[in-house]
Structures are given as structure tokens and as C-alpha cells.
N, C-alpha and C positions, 0 to 999 in steps of 0.2 A: 792713659790711654785705654780706648773703648774699640771695641772693635760692633760695627751696625750689619749685622747679616742682612737686615732685612732690605738694605740696599741692594740685593743681590750680584754683588762683584765685592772687590776687599775693599773698604773703606774702615777708618777708625777716627775716632773723636781724640779730640786733643783738650781733655780738661782743662787745661793750663790757659787757652787762648777762645774756647769756644770753636776752634777749625776744623772743617775735617780735612782726612790728609789721604788720598791713592795711599793702597797698599800693595800695590804691584804698579811695576814699570808701566804696562799697560793699560793702564788707568788713568785717565786726565779730564779737566773740563775745559771746556773754551772761554769765559770770562767770570770772576767773581767779583762783587760788589759787596761792599757793606754801611745798611745804613745806619747813621747816630740819630739821636733823639731830638735834633733840630728839624732834622726833614720831616716829622711828626705832627711838629707845630701846626696847630688848624686843622688838625683832625684828632687828637682827644679832647676827654670829658672835662678834666682840670685846665683851665684857662692859666690857672697862677705855677702849672709845671713850668719851669723856665729852665732846668738843665739843658745843655745843648749837647753835649760830648758823649750821652750813656750811648752804648752800644747797643741796638735793637735786633736789627737781622743781616744776616747774611745771604747773598746769593750765590747758586753756582752752576752756571749755564751749560747746561749739555753733560753733563756728566756720566761717565761710564768708559766700560773698552773700546780702546781705538778698533781694535779690529770687529766688534760689534755694532760700528754708529752707521753705516751702510743699512743697516737693517732696521734702522728707524728714520732714516731720512727716505729711505725709496715709499715709506710708506706718509711723509712726508709730517712727522712728529718730531718732539725732542722730550727729552728726559732730565728734568731739574733736580736741583735741591735747594732747599731754604732753610737756613738755621735761627731761630727765635729765641734769644736770651731769656733767661727767669727775671721776674720781677714787675712793679708797677711802675707806670705814670700818675703819682698819686695812689690811688686803689682800684686806679684801671690797669690791668694784665698787661703785659707787653703784644703789640700785632701788628699784622701787616699793615699795607696802608691803605686798602680795599681798592675795587675798584671793577669795570663792568669791563667785557668782550665785545670786541667788533664780531657784526655778523658774517655768516658763510656766508658767501656771494651765493645769491637764486634762492638761497634757503629760507629768508626768514625770520629764523632764529642764529641767538650766536653760536659760537664754539663752547662745547662744555669742555669739563676739565678734571681729568682722574688722579686724587689726593691720597697716600699713603701715609702715616704716622709711624716713623722709623725709630723715635725715642720722645718719652714722654708722653702729654698727654695736649691734645689742642681741643679748642671750641672754634669751631668753622659757626662763620655768619653770613646767611646766604640771604638776600633780598630781593622781589621783584616787584616792581613800580610800575607804575602806567605810562611814565615816560622819563626816561633816565636823562632827558636831554635839555628838560622844563629848564628855565631859567627860576622857575619860581620851586616854591617847597614840592619835592619827592612825594606821591601818595603809595604808599606801601599794600601791597596787593597780598602778599604773602610773606613770611619769613619764617627762616627754619633754620635751629640753632642746634648743629650737631657737636654731640659730644664723641670725640675719638680718640680710640686708646692705642700705644705703638702696636704694629701688627696689622691695625685696621684699615679701613679704606673706604672714602668715598668719592661719587661721581657729583661735580657741580653741575646742573641744570643748565640749558641753554636757557638764554633770557635772565639769567639770574646773577647780581651783583655779588661778591662775596670778599670775603677777608678772613685770614685766621689769626685765631688768638693764641698765648700761651700762657694754660691755666697749670702748670706744673711749679712746682717750685725749684725744677732743674732748666738746665737748656733744651728746647723742643726741637729735635728735627724732623721733618718731613719732607718727601719728593712729588714731583706733580710730574705726570704726562698729559702732552695737549699737544695739539696742532701748531705746527711752524706759523702758520701765517695768521692766527691768534693773536692778536695786539689789544692794550688794555687800555682802556679811557677813564683814566683815575677823576677825570673835571668834576661830574655830579657829585660823587661821595665827598671830594674834598671843598665845594659849595654850600654840603649838609654837616659840615663837622664830622664829617666820617661815617660809617654806615648806620643803619638804622636803630641799632643797639650798640650797647658799651656792656661789656664783661667785665663787673667789677670782683676786686677780689672782698669775702666776708672777715671777721676777725681769726675766724676756724680755719681759713685758709680756701675754703672753699669756694666757688663762685655764684655772681646773682647776674641777673641780664634786668638791664637799664632801659629803657627807652631813650631815644636822642629827639629832643622836643623841637628839632628842625627838621621832622618829618610829620606828615599828615599818614594816620594807619586806619587800613579796611579791616584790619583784622589783628591777632594778638599773636605776639611769638610762641611757637613750639619748640619744644625742645625735644630732640630724637637721639636714637645713636644707631649706626651701620649694619647691618647684614648682610650678607653673603650672596652674589647675586651673577649667576653663573652666564648671566646675558651681557654684562658690563667686566668681564673677567677681575667679578671681585672676589678673594677667599680670605680669609684672617690666617693673619702670620705666614702667609705666603707672596715672597715679593714681586712685583706688580713687571718689574723688568724681565723674571726670570718665566712668568706668565707670557708678557708679550712674546720673546723672543722662540717659547713654542708655537703659540698660534697666532699670528701678528694681524690677521682675518679678524679676528676677535674683537681689534681693537679699532677698526673702522669707522666707529659711528663718534670719533673724536673728530671725524673730516667728513663725516657725513652723519650729521646728529637727527636727521627728521625721520630716524628709521624705529629708534627707539624710546620712544617722549614718555612712554609709563613705564620701563625700564629705569628710567634717572628717578624717579618716587619711590621706585621697591626697595629701594639701598635702605630704606630709612623704617624703623620703629619708633613709637615713643615711647620716650624712657619713664 
């Protein structure tokens, strides 16, 4: 068992089955699901990968202390966790499916999302396209590749599709804070055989970025790392769960994103 203090409440990681276990009677989650490799078919770079029953990632919906749930629901937010297993499909690191968010009613932009890595190292692939609903090829106008280590956090900007990749040699765990009204649209990413870039493993264990030739590009991918941002409540090695409880109003941008447009990009520095 491994204690994961960055959750902000008692949770341990079971190394025998990659499961999260609440470590107090007051900690629970509302739903759990596991995605296997078969569910990733059509999203992978390697079409020859045919293993169907390899665990890929787990999702824990609305995890936290029961007595603190009302603090999140009062501001229409939800705190979740995802666990991505170590390994590759061919030479592509395991990842989540990838999606775009729905628009915030009346705002002309989609919901942002706060991510904090708890264990391991993640690469977040973020893409802005001209038209995510097109039946043809999507044209990428911006592509951000963010390398995020345990204790670090980022915010996915409005109107950016995104997925998370585990580039660790271990199971990777991260949390998200997101508007409960935010729904995910997977169709455009699936039509394009995944996100605009694949993250692949080199022989020495490092990663490389390869463009997905099912997209057109008006830009080059840029690799960045996160920095603290007070406006968005991003502080290295400080659990966002605790920061939210101390100052819930600071996170209103997750439901009203129009007031923080520049802040979403001030969390990155070029690697």
C-alpha cells in the first residue's frame, strides 16, 4: 500500500491491483469504472495491437470526504480521479481516450478543467482545432504538450481537446476538478484515430511526440512544463482539494471561464 497525500484526504494506492482505496470511513466515491485495451481500439497509433483485455485506466467519480461534498456541489463542481496503468500499445504509452468539452451556456467557450498529478509523470496533449465537429479532417491551430510531474498541476484551456498519457514506468494517478455540467464529446477524436499527437516510448524509456497524420496542422506542437498561478489556484505540492476548501470562490472560473482567458496560458513555460 502507498499513501497518496496529494489527494488532500486519506487515500492509499494498492500496488497489487492498481486500485485506489479510501483510508477513512468518511471517504468514498460515487462511481468506479475500468477501461480495457479493447475500448481503445480505433484511437491507437498501432493498428496491429489487438490485445483486448489489458487494463488501461480506472475512473473514480466524485471522490472525497462525505461531509465536504456539499462544498463542491454548492459551486456545481466535482472532484474525480483517474489511474492510468504503466505500459504501451506497441510503442505508444497508455493514455485516456481524449475528448472535447461542451460549451458553457451563453459564454461561447467550453468548460476548462483543473488537473493535478498525484503519482508518476503525465503528458497532457491539448489541441485547438478550427472545427471539432467537422466530418472532414480537423485542422490544428495550437497543440500544447505539457509534461506534468507528481505535485504539479495545469488547467486545460477552454476550447481545447485533451487526453492524458502515462509516461512513467509506474502506474500514474491524477485528479481533476471540473464543472459538473461539463460533458465530453469523443466523436471528433475517434474519427481522427486519436488526438493530433501520439506520445511514444524511446528505447531509453523517454518519450517522443509524433504527429497523427489524420490531422492537418497550422502549427507545430510545443512542449511545456507547468508553473504556479495564483489566479487559478495552482501551487506545486499543495493539494487542490485543500486549496479549494480554503477558498472556493477562487475556482469559479471553472464554471465562468470568460474572466480568466489569459491566465489559462500563464501556467505554462517552454521546456
